[in-house]
C-alpha positions in Angstrom: 7.7 112.6 93.9 4.8 115.5 93.0 1.2 115.4 93.6 0.3 114.4 90.2 2.4 111.2 90.8 1.2 110.7 94.2 -2.4 110.8 92.9 -2.2 108.9 89.9 0.4 106.0 90.7 -0.2 105.0 94.5 -3.3 103.0 95.4 -5.7 104.6 97.8 -6.9 101.2 99.3 -3.0 100.8 100.1 -2.9 104.3 101.8 -6.1 103.8 103.8 -4.5 100.2 105.0 -1.3 102.3 106.1 -3.7 104.0 108.8 -5.3 101.0 109.6 -8.5 101.9 108.1 -10.5 99.0 106.3 -13.9 98.9 104.2 -16.9 98.4 106.1 -18.8 97.6 102.6 -16.7 96.4 99.6 -16.6 94.9 96.2 -13.8 95.4 93.6 -14.3 98.8 92.4 -15.6 100.8 95.3 -16.0 100.6 98.9 -17.5 102.4 102.1 -15.3 103.4 105.1 -16.1 104.9 108.4 -15.0 108.5 108.4 -11.3 109.0 109.7 -12.2 112.3 111.6 -15.2 111.4 113.3 -17.1 108.7 115.1 -20.1 107.6 113.2 -22.5 104.4 113.1 -22.9 104.1 109.3 -20.0 104.7 107.3 -20.1 107.8 105.1 -16.7 107.8 103.4 -16.9 106.5 99.8 -13.9 105.3 98.0 -13.7 104.7 94.4 -10.9 102.3 93.6 -10.8 102.7 89.9 -10.5 106.6 90.0 -8.4 106.6 93.0 -10.5 109.1 95.0 -12.7 109.3 98.1 -15.9 111.3 98.8 -17.3 111.8 102.6 -21.1 112.1 102.3 -21.2 113.5 105.5 -19.3 116.7 105.0 -19.4 116.9 101.1 -15.5 116.8 100.8 -13.6 115.1 98.1 -10.2 113.6 98.5 -7.5 112.6 95.9 -4.4 110.8 97.6 -2.4 114.0 98.8 -5.4 115.4 100.6 -6.6 112.3 102.0 -3.6 112.2 103.8 -3.4 115.8 104.6 -6.9 115.3 106.1 -6.0 112.2 108.3 -2.5 113.4 109.2 -3.4 117.3 109.8 -0.4 118.0 107.7 0.9 120.2 104.8 1.1 119.2 101.0 5.1 118.5 101.5 4.6 116.4 104.6 1.7 114.4 103.0 4.1 113.8 100.1 7.0 112.8 102.5 4.7 110.3 103.8 3.5 108.9 100.7 7.2 108.4 99.4 7.1 105.2 101.6 4.5 103.5 98.8 5.4 101.8 95.5 4.3 103.6 92.3 2.2 100.7 91.6 -1.3 101.6 91.4 -1.6 100.7 87.7 -0.3 97.5 88.2 -2.9 96.9 90.9 -5.8 97.5 88.4 -5.9 94.1 87.6 -7.4 93.6 91.2 -10.0 96.2 90.5 -10.7 96.0 86.6 -8.9 93.2 84.6 -12.0 93.7 83.6 -14.9 91.9 85.2 -17.1 92.9 82.3 -14.4 91.5 79.9 -12.7 88.5 81.4 -13.8 85.1 79.9 -13.1 81.7 81.4 -12.1 79.4 79.1 -12.0 75.9 80.7 -11.3 74.9 84.7 -9.5 71.5 85.4 -7.4 69.7 87.3 -3.9 70.9 87.2 -1.7 69.2 84.7 0.2 71.7 82.8 4.1 71.1 83.5 4.7 74.8 84.0 2.2 75.1 86.7 3.4 71.9 88.2 6.9 73.3 88.4 5.8 76.5 89.9 4.0 74.8 92.7 7.3 72.8 93.2 9.1 75.9 93.4 6.8 77.2 95.8 7.2 73.8 98.0 3.3 73.5 97.9 2.9 70.7 95.2 1.5 68.5 97.6 -1.8 70.2 98.0 -2.4 70.6 94.1 -5.5 68.8 94.7 -6.9 71.9 96.3 -6.0 74.1 93.3 -7.6 74.4 89.4 -6.0 75.0 86.3 -7.8 77.9 84.7 -7.7 79.0 81.1 -9.0 82.4 80.5 -9.1 85.4 78.2 -9.0 89.4 78.8 -9.3 91.8 76.2 -8.8 88.9 73.4 -5.8 87.7 75.2 -5.5 84.0 76.6 -3.7 83.3 79.5 -3.5 80.4 82.0 -2.6 79.9 85.9 -3.5 78.0 89.1 -6.8 78.9 90.3 -8.0 79.2 94.2 -11.8 79.3 94.4 -13.4 82.2 97.2 -16.5 82.2 98.5 -18.2 84.3 95.7 -17.2 81.7 93.2 -14.4 84.1 91.7 -10.7 82.7 91.6 -7.6 84.1 92.9 -5.3 83.1 89.9 -1.4 82.9 89.8 1.4 82.1 87.6 5.0 82.8 87.8 4.5 86.1 86.3 1.0 87.2 87.3 -1.2 87.6 90.2 -4.9 88.4 89.5 -8.4 88.0 90.8 -11.2 86.6 88.1 -14.4 87.5 89.4 -15.7 88.8 92.8 -13.3 89.3 95.4 -14.0 87.3 98.7 -12.6 85.5 101.2 -12.4 81.7 101.1 -13.6 79.7 104.1 -13.1 75.8 104.9 -15.0 74.2 107.6 -14.2 71.1 109.6 -16.5 71.4 112.6 -13.6 72.9 114.7 -13.5 75.3 117.6 -10.3 76.6 116.5 -9.9 79.1 113.4 -6.9 79.5 111.7 -6.6 83.1 109.5 -4.3 83.5 106.6 -3.6 86.7 104.0 -3.5 84.5 100.9 -3.9 80.9 99.6 -0.3 80.5 99.1 0.4 80.9 102.8 -2.5 78.7 103.3 -1.2 76.0 101.3 2.2 76.3 103.0 0.6 75.7 106.2 -1.2 72.6 105.1 2.1 71.5 103.9 3.8 71.5 107.4 0.5 70.8 109.4 1.6 67.2 110.4 5.1 68.4 111.0 3.8 71.0 113.5 1.7 68.3 115.2 -1.4 70.7 114.5 -5.1 69.2 114.3 -7.1 70.1 111.9 -9.1 73.4 112.2 -11.6 75.6 110.6 -9.7 78.2 108.0 -10.3 81.5 106.6 -8.1 82.7 103.7 -8.6 86.7 103.2 -7.2 86.6 99.6 -6.6 90.6 100.5 -6.2 92.3 103.8 -9.0 94.3 102.7 -11.3 91.6 103.5 -10.7 91.8 107.3 -14.2 93.2 107.5 -15.5 89.9 106.8 -14.1 88.5 109.8 -16.4 90.6 112.4 -19.3 88.3 112.7 -17.1 84.9 111.8 -14.7 85.0 114.8 -17.2 85.3 117.4 -18.2 81.5 117.2 -14.5 80.2 117.7 -12.9 79.4 121.4 -9.4 79.8 119.5 -8.0 81.9 116.9 -4.6 81.8 115.2 -3.2 84.4 112.9 -0.7 83.6 110.2 -0.3 87.1 108.7 2.9 88.5 106.5 5.9 90.0 108.6 5.5 93.5 107.1 3.6 96.7 108.1 0.2 95.4 106.4 0.8 92.1 108.4 1.0 94.3 111.4 -1.9 96.3 110.7 -4.2 93.5 109.8 -3.0 91.6 113.1 -4.1 94.7 114.9 -7.6 95.0 113.4 -8.5 91.7 114.0 -7.1 92.0 117.5 -9.7 95.1 117.9 -12.2 92.5 116.8 -11.2 89.7 119.2 -8.5 90.7 121.5 -7.7 87.0 122.6 -6.6 86.2 119.0 -2.9 84.4 119.0 -0.3 85.6 116.5 1.7 83.0 115.4 4.3 84.8 113.3 7.0 83.8 115.8 7.1 80.7 113.6 8.7 82.4 110.9 9.7 85.4 112.5 13.0 85.7 110.5 11.0 85.4 106.9 8.4 87.2 105.1 5.4 84.9 105.2 5.0 81.4 105.5 5.6 80.5 101.9 9.0 82.3 102.3 9.7 80.1 105.3 8.9 76.7 104.1 11.0 77.4 100.9 13.8 78.7 103.0 13.4 75.7 105.5 12.0 72.9 103.5 14.7 70.4 104.8 13.0 70.8 108.2 9.7 69.7 107.0 10.4 66.3 105.4 8.4 63.7 107.4 
């Protein structure tokens, strides 16, 4: 890997997450972060997700991917490239989260899920029992038509999935579901939330309030929410991003409960119910 490849093919959002740095103010194209090299009360590091660069208004420094890692780790270019070798060359594929152009997409229709391909997809993921929590969405991007299952967020945007794609239509945001409970359960994505709902009765879990982040970068939105709950349960992925997200929530509230032991040998909750579905019949 060389500097040009790193700067153009690795997501700056993912790099920041790898250092447990999450946005303070966020939208789909840009965000403000607290500076990584000093304490401050107002975030001054502006990150442009589309251009894959950052600018520190406090110091006037501009960062690309390589120089950002150098600044955080205080290392050489070669050491920064060695650190970046762990990342997938997936920035271009991830651009749907940034631009699948909010200005160019068009929702054609929203209805109950009825398409056989989508129903089969849900069956393959073992979450078909919760089909009522989803919508069937037909949409157009750059004059091409697509369809998928849609899960609504709190900004009236939709997380949209089918067997071949994973996008967000509209503004990125969390999804909250309230049931007047003193317990809050938090999930990374809606597939994990639906997986939990699939097994909730089998686990003899009472109804609670729920937050689906729809992206670990939305963790900053939890700060005010989690203060009002007596019990908080986390169901994040068993990977580095899940570890960082868990640590970040624990920083906000040290009394949260990490429930990944339930599926410790699996990537996530959905992977668990796909592998252990025979145990969940009731």
